[in-house]
N, C-alpha and C positions, 0 to 999 in steps of 0.2 A: 188690729184695726178692721173695722167692718168694711168689706170691699164690695158693697152692693153697687149697682149701676147708678143709683141715686147719689151715693157718696162720691163716686167718680165724677158724676156730672157737676157736682158742686165745684170740684177742682177746675173742671173746664170752664165754668162760668167765672170763677175767680181769675183764671188766666186771661179770660176775654177782657177782664177789667184790669189787666196788667198787675195782677197780684199773684206772684209765683214764688213758691218755696222749693227750690231745687232739691234740696235733701229729701223733702217729703215725697217729691215725685219719684226719686230713686227708690225710696223705701217702698212705695206702692208697686212700682214696677217689679221689684224683687218678689214681693208678696204674691203678685199676680201670677209670676212664673212658678213659685214654689207650691202654691195651692191649687186645687182643682176649682177652676173658675169658669163661670159661664162665658161662652164665646162672645156674646153681645157686650158683656162687661169689659172684656179686653178691647174690644172695637171702640167702645166709648172712651176708654183711656187713650187709644191711639189718635183720637181726635185732637188730642193736645198737640200732635206733631205738625199740625199746620198753622199753629198760632204764633205770630211774630213775637209776643212777649215770652213764650216759653223757649223758642229757639234762641232768642237773644240772650236770655239768662243762662241757658246752657253754654253758649259760646263765651260769654263774659266770665263764667266760672271755669273755663278751659276743661269742660267735661263732655266735649263733642263725641270722642271716640267711645267712651264708656256708655254714654246715652244711646248712641247709634247701635251698639251691640245689643243693648237690652231691647231696643225697638225690633231689631231683626228677630230676636228670640220670641218676641210677643207676636210678630207677624206670622212666624212659623207655627207657634202653638195654636193660634186662633184661625189660621188659614184665611188671613185677611186679604181679599182679592180687590181688584178694581170695582167690581160690582158692589161690594159692601161700601167702599169709599164713596162712590157716586150716590148710592142710596142715602148715606148719611149726609152728604152735602145737600142733596135735594130736600131733606127734612129740615136741615138747619137754615138754608138760605132760600127757602121756598119762592118768595116773590121777587128776590133779587134777580137782575138780569145776568144770565150766563152768556148768551150769544147775541151778537148784533150782526146783521147782514144788510147789504144795500139792495133794495129792490127799486128799479127805475129812479135811481138817484136818491131814494129816501132811505133812511135808516129804520129797520124793523127789528124790534127786540123780543127776545124770548127768555123767559124765566127759568130758573133751575127746575121748578116743579113741572112746568109745561114740557121741558126737554126730557125729563125723566118719564113723563107719560108717553112721549113719542117713543122712547126706548122700549117701554113696556109693549106698546103696540107692535113694534118691529120684531121684538123678541117672540111675541105670540105667533107672528107670521112665520118666522124662521123655525120655531118649534113645530108648527104644523107641517112645513115643508120637509123638515128632517124625518118626521114620522112617515110621510108619504113617500120618502125616498128610499132606495134600496140599500143605502149604506149611509155612513156618516157624511155630512155635508161639509164643504169647505168654501168659504166665501171670498170672492175677489172684488176689489173696488178699483175702478178705472175711471177717474174723473178729476178735473181740476178741483181745487178747494171749493167745496160747497156745504151748506148746512145738512143737506140729506146724505151726502157722502160721509160727513162726520157722524151722523146719527147711526148710519150702518156700522161704522168702525167701532164706535162706542158701545152699540148694542152688542156686537160680537165679543168684545173685550169684557163686558160686564156679565153677560149670560153664557160665555164659554162656547162660542162657535169659532173654530180656527178661522183666521182672517188674513188676507194677503193684500195690502195696498200696492197697487201696481203703478210705477212711475209713468205718468201721463206723457213725459217727454221722451220716452224710449221709442226705439225703431219698431216698426211692425214685427220684424223678425224676433226681437227681444221680448216684446209683449207676448207673442205666440209661445216663446220658450217658457216664460214665467208661468203662464196659465197652465201649460202642460206639465212642467217640471213640479209645480207646487201641488198639482192635483185639484185645482179649482173646479167645483161642480156648479156653482152659481155665481154669475159675474153681474155686479151693479155697475152700470155704465152710463156716462153722461151722453145725452142725445146727440149733441154736436160731434163728440168724439167717436161715438159709435158709427156715425155716417163716414167719418174719415177713414176708419180702419176696418170697415165692415167685412172686407175681403178675407181677413184673417179669421173671422168667426165661421165662415161657411164650411171649411173642411171638418170643423169640430162641432158642428150644429147639433149632432145627435148626443154628444157627451156633455155639452156646455149649455146650461140654462142661463139665458140673458135677461136681466131685469133692468129696463130703462128707468132712469131717475126722473123722467118728466112726469107731469101731473097725473095723467091717465094711468100709466103702468104702475106708478108708485101707489096710487089709491087701490089699484087691483091687488097689489102686493100686501098692503096693510090690512085689507079686508079679509085675507086669509087667517089673520090672527083671531078672528072671531070663533074659529073652530078649536082654539086652545083654551085649556083650563087655566085662568089667571093665577091660581095658586100653584099649579105645576110650573108655570113659567117663572114665578118668583123663587121657587125652590132651586132653580138652576143656579142661581147666584152662589149658594152654599155647597153646590156639588163640584168642588174645585180641587184639582191636584196641582199644587203650587209649581211643581217642576215640569209639568206637561208643556208642550209647545202650544203657546197661546196665539202667536202671530209669527209671520215670516216677512222680513223686509229685504228686498233685492237691491244690490248695488252693483256697479260695473266690476266685471271680472278683470283680472289683471291683463289677461291676453285674449279673452274671448267672451264666452257666455256669461250673463249675470250670475252672481252667486247669492243664495238665499241664506240670510242670518236669522236664526231662530231666537224667539224670546218667550219666556215664561211669565206667569202672573208675579212670581217672586222677583225676577228681574225688574219689572216695571214699577211695582209698588215700592220695593226698597229704594229704587232710584229717586222717587219723589221725596222720600224722607231725607235722603242725602242732599238733594238740591235745596230743600228747605233750611237745612243746617248750614249750607253755604250762603245763602241768600236770606239772612234772618229777618230783614225788614220786609220781605214780600208778604202780602196778605190779602184778605178779602176786599180791601180798599183799592186794589190794583185793577188796571184794565190793560189788556194786551191788544194792540193793532197788529194783526198777523197776515203775512203774505207767503211765509215759507211753506212749501208744499207739505201736505199732510202724509206724503210717502217719504218724507225726510224726517230723520230722528229728531231734530230741533223743533220742526214744526209739529210733529205729531206728540212727541213725549214731553218736551219742555213747555211749549206753548199751549197745546190743546189739553193734554192730561194734566199739565201743570196748573193751568188756569182753574180746572175743576178741583184739583187737590187743595189750592189756596182758597177756594171760594171767590175767585176773582171773576173778571169778565174777559171774554174773548170776542174780538170783532174781526169778521172776515173781510179783508181788504177787497175792494172791487177788482183790482188787478195789481200786477207787480210793477208796471212802469212808474218812474219816479213822479211824474206829474199827477198821476192818479193817487199815489200815496200822499202826496202833499195835500190834495183836496180831502182825503179820508182823515188826516191828521185833524183838520178843522172841524170835522163832523164828530169824530170819536173822542178827541182829546185824551189820547192814552197816556198812561203813566210808564208803560213798558214797551220798547221796540227792540226786537231781536232781528238783526239784519246782516247782510253781507257787507264787506268793506266798501264796496262801490256806492251803496245808498249812504252810508255814513259820510263818505267823501262828498257826495252831492249835497247832502244836508249842510255840511260844513261850508261848502262854497256858496250856497244860497244864503246862509246866515251872514258870512263874511261880506257878501255883496250888499246885503240889506243894511248892515251896520257901517259899511263903507269907511268913512274917514273918522269913525268914532270907536275903533277896535280897542283902543286903550281905556275906554270908559266901560267898566263892568256893567253899570246900569243899563246902558244902551244895548250892549251885546246880549245881556240876558233878556231884555225886552224883545230883541230880534228872535232869540231862540224861541220864546213863548209864542211869538206871532206865527212862526213857521210850524211849530210842532203842536199848536193847540193850547198851550199853557200849562199842561200837567206833567210833562215828561220828566221823570226822575231817574229812570233806570234804562240802560241800553247794554246790549251785548253784540260785539262784532265777531261773527263766527265765519268759518270756512275761507280763510285767506288772511293775507297780511294788510294791516292798516297802519298808515304813518303814525308814529308816536305823537306828533304834534296834534293830530286830530283827537286822539284820546285825551291829552292833556288840556286841549281847548274845552272840551265838553265837561271834563271833570272840574276845571277851574270855574265853570259856570253853571254849577248845581245840577249837572246831569251825570250820574255815575255810569260812565261808559266802560264796560268791563271787557276783558279779552279772555279767550279760553282755548282749549284744545280738546277735540273729541273725535270719536269714530263711531260708525254705526254699531260695531260690535260691542261697544260699551254703553248701549242705550243713550248714545250722545256724548255728553261732557265727561272729561277725564280730569282736566285741570280748570281753574278759574282765578282770575286776579281778584284780590280782595278789595272791597270798597275802601277808598282813602289810601291805599297802598300800591299804586301803580308803579311798576318797575319797567323801564324801557325795553321793548322787545320781548319781555316775559310773557309766556302764555299762562302764567299763574302758578298757584299751588294746588296740590292734589285735592280732589273732592273727598268729603267724609266717606269712609267705607271702602276705599280702594287702596290697594298696595301697589306702589310703583318701584321698579327697579331698573337700573341702566346696566346692560350687559357689558362684557369686556370690549365688545365691538362698538359700544355707544348706543345700541338699540333700546328704546324704551319698552319695557315688559310690564304687563298688568295682571292683577289678580284681584278678584272681589265678587261680592254677591250680584252685582248688576252687569257683570260681563256675560255675554252670550256663551253658552256652553257647546253649541253645536252649529255647523253649517248644515243646511237641509239637503238631505240625500236619503236614499234607502239602502242600508241603514244610515242613521245620522252620523256625520262626520265631526269628531272633536275639534274645537277651535283652538284648543291650547296644546302646549307641549311641555310636559313635566309640570302642569298646573299653571303655567304662565301663558298669557296671550302675547304674542309678538306683533308690535304695531307696524314694524317696518320703517319706523322713522328714528332718526338719530338725534338725540338730545344730550344736553348737559344740564346739570342741576347746581345751583348756587344759592345758598341761604334759603333752602326749601322752595325756591322758584325754578321753574323749568323753562328751557330755551331750546327751540327747534334749531338744529344745525344743518340737517340734510335729510333727504328721503332715501331710505334703502329700497323701498318699494317703488314700482314704476307707475306712479299716479301724481296728478297735480289738480288744483282747483282753479277754474277760470275767474274772472272778475265778479261773476254772478254767484260764485260759491258752488258751481257745479263740478262734479268730479270727472276729470278726463283721464283715460288710460292711453298714454301716447304709444306704448308698444303695440297695442292692438291695431292702431291706425297706421303706424309705421310698417307693421307686418303686411297689412292689406296692400300698401303701396309697393312694398318690395317685391311682391308676387309678379309685378309687371316686368317683362324683359327689359324695358326701357330704363329701369330705375336700379342703380347699383346700391344706393343708400338713401334713407329718408329719415329726417330728424324733425320732430314736432316741437313747436315753440308756442306756448300759451299760458304759462303759469301766471295767474293774477291778471291776465289780459282780457280784453273784450272779445277777442276771436283768435282762432288758431291759424298759425302760419307754419308751412313745412319748408325745410331746407332739403333740396334734392341734388344728389350727385348722379349724373347720367351714366348708363352703362356705355362704355366706349364701343363695344362690339355692335350694340344696337345702333348707335349714332353712325358708325362707319357704314352699316348696311342700309339704313333707311334714311338717314339725313347726312350723306357723306360730305356735303359742303358746310354743314353745321351752321346754317343760317339761324340766327337768334329767333326770328319770327316763327319759323317752322318748329323749332325746338319748344318755344312757349305754346304754340297751338297744340303740339302733340301732348305735352304735359298737362295742359289745361283740360284736355279731353279725359285724360286718365283720372284726374282729380275730381272732375264732375261725375265720372262713373263711381268712384269710391264714395263721394258724398251721398249718393243714392242709398247706400247701405248704412248711413250713419244718422244718429239723432241730430236734430237741428243744432244743439249746442256743441256737438262733436265736429261739426263740418269744418273743412278747410276753406278759409276765406282767401288767403294770400299765399303765395309761395316765391321762393328764390332758387335759381339754379346756381350751385356753387362749383368752384373750378378745381377743387381737390377734394379727395375723399377724407373721411375722418380716420385718424390713425392713432395707434399707441405711441408712436414717435412724438406726436404733439400732445400727449397725455389726455387724449379724448376717448380712448377705448381701454377697457380692462383686458386682463390676459385672456379672458374668455370671449373677448370681442364685443361685449355690451357697452353701451354708452356711459361715460362719466358726465352725466347731464350738467353737474355744477360747473365743470371745467369748460364745456362747450358754451354755456350761457355766459 
């Protein structure tokens, strides 16, 4: 068979028109692997991977694993990076809207072609900066979700400048640590955020170059690209080593400093094809309303990079509060929403209230859903926490496929996903394509696969796996290919907004005070943190001998206020209770090592 780019393109066009011959596609893939083939020809074939018709046919023929294995081999052979992918999408979907943003209450849209042009300008500027810098540059991004922040990130990923998105909700101390630990040389920062944390930049001013994302500074940055050769800039896309560290994402450390998780081009690209084979109906007709932060794997990889992979549209929500999202629904009319359980619960309650006395009438309920969500919502994912099964079933029974899943940053996000039309109560779904799961003798879920991060960032890099397996720290059971979370071996939980809390870190800070014998943090799936405190008897006898409740509360309130000053807003303690006995092994609240049995206490 003649495997010219023109021949391959004919198959792409046929697939776009829902004409797919699965056996022929397998034959072409094998031939591309066996023969010496032009890189661009393989890339043209890989364009098939984002088409719903192809992914649906592969799934219907039960060939997902075989197909996915071939795709990985083709990605490796042709060194297919995110820059190649984005360039191809910008050529194919030229005038289609990629991004929507709100400016003074109005929606402003930007096409695939326009955004690619912006990436070229930013890449030219970064190329010039790199040449004039004494060493390789490393880019940091510290901003709430914004178009310019996304452009910087996508430029770095596409043109191979190592990039670190820094959580904007971290403490000043942790932001300072991330900048220094990752070796950021140039930091793009939001003007308002820069003002808030300006004091942490001063000691590093000689080593850290700060680029403000406001209009004046941004334009000055972009103008530097005029000094770069456009052809040289474009060539950077192909100058890729697929296993090199492309980006580092930081998450809360179990007991202290944030940990940096590294991702390669291969991790990110392979994951996009895996997601497409799990969500076979997603495609260029879809639009995402997005508010999850772009320093979060679901926001960055699934929503932002996923939108581009599918040729879909991505809308920056004005803000994350529920009332703002409701307004944005009516302007954007999205088909996809990925959110935390709390927002799905609020949507459910709003729709229930609107339908009021007609909840048994499907037509009225569905009309209420369309009125609240803009009329086009077809898909949803509830991530980072527990959602009541009744809410899943409510949306699924009313034409919105609300899915559940389980993921971790180290796995580029998702690990499992519930299948459309096959919801199982309390299941977090079945494994995604391309990942191998095993449950250890202790019940811990172990992972292996091409989109699992291989290293934590350090010098030298620290392997993330043990004997080839990544240990999640979560206890699972598996039944009929569905996975169920039973407990957490690791000391973390997520609040109602899906933000990760490390209770041991906060408990340790409290226990350093002489006044506190034991501290236990409560906040899993809750709106705020509460701490249970058992006072130190010797301290009370010395400082508050009469043990007046008001004086005890005053003393502990001051200590908690002090600790809150070192915590990010979402980590802070809002309430506390003084308990009258200590935690004990006798009451099955402590292990033999003296650590908390959290499930038993709760």
